[in-house]
N, C-alpha and C positions, 0 to 999 in steps of 0.2 A: 384964862386958860380954856382951851377947847377940850371937852370931855367926850372922847369917842367911845362908843359902846362895843363895837365889833367891826370886822371887815364885812362890808356888804356884798361886793362882787368885784371880779376882775374882768375887764373887757379886752377881748382879743379880736383883731381883724385878721381874717385868713385870706389866702389867695385862691384856694380851691375849697368851696363850701362843703361839697359832698365828701371829699377826702378828710377834711378836718372834723366834720360831724361824726364820721365813722371812727376816727382816731379817738376823740374825746368820749364817745359813748361806748364803743365796742372794745377799745384797748384800755383806756383809763377807767371805764366803768361809771361815768357820769350818767345820770338819768335826765331825760328831757322834761322840763317843767312846761315850757311853751315854745312854739316855733311860729314865727310870724314872717310873712313875706311883705315887704314894704315896697309896693309897686313904684311909687314916686321916686324912690332912691335906688331901685333895682337891687335891693339888698334884703338878705335874710337876717333875722335876729333870733338866736337860739339861746334860751335860758336853760342853764344846766345846774344840776344839784349833785352833791356828793354826800352820801349817807343822810339824805333829807335836808341838807343845808344848801341853800342857793349860793353858788360861788362864781360861776362864769357866765358872761354874756359873749357868745360867739357871733361875730358879724361878718357878713360878706359885702363887699362893695366892688363895683366894676373897676378893674385896674388900679388897686391900691398901690401906693409907692412902697418900695422896699425900705426896711429899716435895718440899720446895722445892729446886730445883737451880740456879736462875738469879736474878739475874745472878751474885752472888758469895756464895752461902749457905755456911754451915759444912758440913763433911763432904766427901765426894768431890766434887772439882771437875769432873773430866772423865777420860775414857779417851783415851789418845793412841796412835796406831799409825803406824809408820814406813812411808813409801812412797818409791819411787824416782822416780816421775814424778807430780807434783801435778796437772798439766793432764789427763793421762789418767785419773787417779782421779776428778777432778771431773766429767769428761765422762761416765764410767760412772755416777756417782751421779745426774747430771741425767737420763740415759737411763732410770734406775730411778725417777724421780719424786722424787728427794731433792735439795734445793737448798742447797748449802753457802753460808756467808758468803763475802764477798770475801776473796781471798788477802791475808794479812798477812806481815810480815817480822819475825822474832825480832831484837830490838835487840841482844841479846848475841851471837848466833851468825851473824846474817845469813841464816839458813835461812828458807824459806817454809813457811807452814802455813795451814790453814783449819779451820773448825768446821762441824759439822752435828749433827743430833740423831737418836737412836734413836726407836723408836715411842713411848716414854714420856718423851721430851724430855730424856733423859740426854745431855749434851754429849759429842761425840766429835770428837777432833782428828786430822787427817792432817798429819804432819810430814814434809817432804821431806828425805831423807838423801842 
């Protein structure tokens, strides 16, 4: 059996590096660990942390192909982040020009959650803990 110790990172390829960098840092609050431009690939690699934990590698590539992500395509379904106050989080998103779906309730846990999208339409969930 393989014994995994934790999630190391999630890699995301974006279509507009400047827009996605701003979204993940200024809207979602990730901090930049390291930013590297890889000239041979014409690509940026941005390492991002949340609350001191390395979580996301954001990549840019010239003309990446589109990937179907909705409604229920194969592959990565969505990223989910825990929040302590869903209404405050939604209000901040709306002030930032991002409009989440109506709040839903998880049938199994009774917890509330909502979805919105990153600049490339990757679904992101906020789950109230």
